[in-house]
N, C-alpha and C positions, 0 to 999 in steps of 0.2 A: 444245445447244450442241453447235456442230457447227466444227470449225476448212474456213476462209478462208486461204489462206498462211501465218505470225502470227498471226491473229485470230481470237477465239474466238467465232461469232455467234451467235446465241439462234435453234432452229428456223422463230420466228415474230417475222418483224417488225413494222416497222412505216412502211411508207406517209407521207411527210412531206408531198406532194404535194400533202393540202389546206386548208393549211395559209395563208393567207393567199388564199387565192382562194375559196374554201365556209366554213375558220371564223374566227374574228381571233383575236385577240394569246393573252387568258384563256384561251378554250377549248384554245387551242395545247395552251396549257401546259400543263390538267388531262387532257387527253388523252396528254400524256408525259408526267407526273405515274405514272399512268394504264400508260400501260406499265414504266415501269418493276417499279413497286410486282406489276405480275405478272412481273414474270420476264424480262419482253424490255427487248436489250441491243439492238438493231439498228435506226438509224434513216435510212430511203431515205430523202432528198432530189436536186433539181440545184441550177442559178443561174438554172434557169428555170422554174421551178418561181412561181407570184404575182409576176413578174417580180425574184425576189431574193427575195419577203416570206418565205416558206418556211424559209431559211438563219439571216433572223432569228430568226423569230419560236423556231424549232426550237435554237439559241442562248443565246436568253433562261428557255426553256423552261428544259431540260438546267442552263445553269449551274451550282453549282457540284460535279453533279453529271454531271461530263465525263466524267471517267475512267470511269465505269459507265457509256459513253454506245458504241460500235462504231457513228460517225458515216459514212458510202457520200454523195456527193454525185457530181455528173456536169457536162461540159461537150460543147463543142460539136456541142451544136442554134438554134434558133435562129440561125445565125451571118448576124450584117449583111451583106445585101447586097456584096461587095466581099474580102470576107471567107475565111479556113478553118478550120473547125473543131477544125483538126489538129495547124498547126504549131505552130513551137512559140513565141514569143511573142505570140498567138492562150490558148492554154497557161496560160502561164506568166500573164499577167497576171488569167484569169481565177481561177487559184485563190489564186492571191494576192488578189482579192475575194470571192470563198465563206470563207475564213480568214476576214477583216472583218465578212464580214457570221455571223457564227456564232461569231465571238468561243471563234477556238481558231488558239493552233499548228498544228498537222495536221489533215491528211485523213486520218481511219484508208483508206478504200477506195476509190480516183479513181477514176471511166470512163470512155473514152471515148462521149457518151449516146446515138452513131452515127458508123457508119461517113464514115470526107473521103474518097468516091473523085478528089478532086484532091491528094491529100498521100501520097509515102510514108506506111506504115506506120512502119518505121526512122523520117521523121520523129520521125514519136506518141511512136514508144516512147523515141526518144534522148528526148525530152522530157519523161516521165512520170521516166527518170532522172535527171535532175535535181534530180527535187520530192525526188525516193524519194529520193539522197545531202544534199538538205541539212537535211530530217530533217523535211518542211515534207510529204508524201505517208508512210503507210506500206505498204500496196499497191494495186494494178492495177487495175483488169480497166475490161470494154463493153459496150455492150450497144446488140443490136440487132444484130451479127454474124452474120454465116453460119457455115454447118456450115467451107462455104472461107480466110474473111477469120480465124479465130481456131486453122486452120494454118499461115495464113502467119503468122501474130504471133509463131506459138509458133517458128519458125521462124528466120526474122528476129531475135528475143531469142537464138532462142541462136551466131549467126550474131557476131549485135554485142557480146553477153556482159551482155546492160542486164536488167532486173525481166521476169519476162513473165505477163503477165493469170493471172491470180489465178480470177477472176471472171468471171461471165458469167451480161447481165442479160435478160431475155427475156421478151416476152412469152409464156407458157404457163397451158393450164388447161384442165378436162375436156370443153368448149366450144372452143377453141384448141389445137392437137395437134397446130402442126406445124410445131414445133424438133423432134418423136420422124427427123423424117426423115430430118437430119442435124445438126445444133449437140447435140443430147443424146446420141449417137453420139459428136463429139466431144469431145465433156470425158466422156465416162469414160474413153475411150483417150486423153488427155490432164494428167487431170489436174485439169481447172476445174471447176472448182466455177459450179454455176447456177444462177441465181439466179430466181423467179419472180415476173412481174408481171403487174397483176389476179387472182390466183388465181382471185376469185369469178365474173373476165366481167365486170368493174363491174357487179358484184349480180345478175347475172342465176342465177349461185348461191345468193342465196341464198334465194330463193324469197318475195323483197320485189316482183315482180311476175307477173300475172298475161295470162292471151292477152288481149285480145280487152277489156282492162282498162285507162283512164287510166295509167302512170307513175304511183305518189306523190309530192305537191308535193319540192321537197325535194330529188328523188335526182337520179343522175347523169345515168339516163336521161332522164325527164322536165327537163331543160338541157339536156342535151343535142338537144333536140326532132327534125329528119325523120334526122341522124345515126344516130338512137339504134336507128334499125330494124333496120339492117344486126347489132346486138347480141342484136337484140327478136322472128326472126327465127319464121316457124313453125314450120318443121325444125330452132332451137333451143331450141326449146318441149316440142319435143314428145323432146327431151334430158333434158332436163331433170324437166316431168314421169315419164319410164323412173326416172330417179336421183334422184327426189323417195321415188318407191314406194320401191324397193330402200332408201332409208337410214333409211328409217322403222320398215321393217320389219323393219330389223339392231339400231331404237334408236337414231336419229342421226338427228339434222337434213344437209338438204342439204350447210351451208355447214361445219358439223362430212366427211363424206361428201370435197368439193371439197378442205378442204385436206389433211383428213389423206393425203387421197392423194398428193397433190402431195410432200407432205413425206416420203414412205414410197419416193416414185420415187428409184433409183441418181443419184448425180451434185447432184440437191438441195439444198445447205445452206441456206438461213434464204428462210421463203414471204411473199412482200412486200404486205403487205395497208393498206391504205390502212383511217383511219375517221375521226370528225367524232366519238365524240365516249366518253366515259371508259369506257359499256357498251361496246362496239364490242369496241375494244380488248380487252377483257378475256373478250369469248365471241368477240373469232375466234382468241388467245393460248387462250383454251382447246381452240377448236374444229380446233387446227393434230395436239395431241398426242393428241385423244379416241378415234379409231382406225386402230388398229391393223392393217389390213386385211391375209391371210391371205392368200398363193400365191391359190388359191384365189376370192379377194372379190373382188384385184387383178383377178382373168382375168373373171369375172364384171362390176365393176363398164368392164371391158376395150370387152362386148361390148356394152353395157348406150349406150355413149356412143362408140361406133361407129358403130352401126346404125342404114342411113339416108344412111348419108358415099358 
């Protein structure tokens, strides 16, 4: 368990973006039960996942076990034309809708899903502050912010005397390390907890995909069609093959290397991995804490992942 503001979250988190899109209500229930039984208490969703069904399925699945869970949900992405995701009326309305779908009286961690360039961050923070004061939100954060945007939010929160962002959620894995340029250093400096999403690079770091072969039926990359090529390029396969050999030489799987490497990164709180089955939940939870890499091993992995950049 690790602290995110006043919250205590499991290092292994469950991404619920599959709920209502790739798996149905009953399957979501089994995944949530397996997660809780495996010691996972952090459930990450958003108002847009499954067009709201993800929140609905998660709320029903938690049921009487709601108090065992830390729920993260988000607002402000796929905003209808003419509206702005960072303004107070939009945030307030969508928070109420999320609470209703989740069947709960509070969101533990509420994130702005993406920056709203048309709205001053002061207004967004003010809207969040009112939700916190009303007891509808416990902690706040952001997703897909740059380092500069995190710095601005910290400064403005201090000037206004309102709750600060305690969490940043960004795409981060051994195949996508762009956050290390600015976001990760800012998180460390400001004591903002980073939560990686796509930690397995859409399955590339599970070993399920093979160079030159069709993507397995039902997999995420198979569903994405031509768009998947940006994730499954020859350069990415070069890195995956090097990392796979390294993991196996040390008695671990590629997924254990990928998730444990993230879990051991400074400023990282909870590693958010999606799952469509109880077996996948249990495997991801175990993999996240399977390998405590030494400084030497981290340096070796770093070199293997960066080779060819």
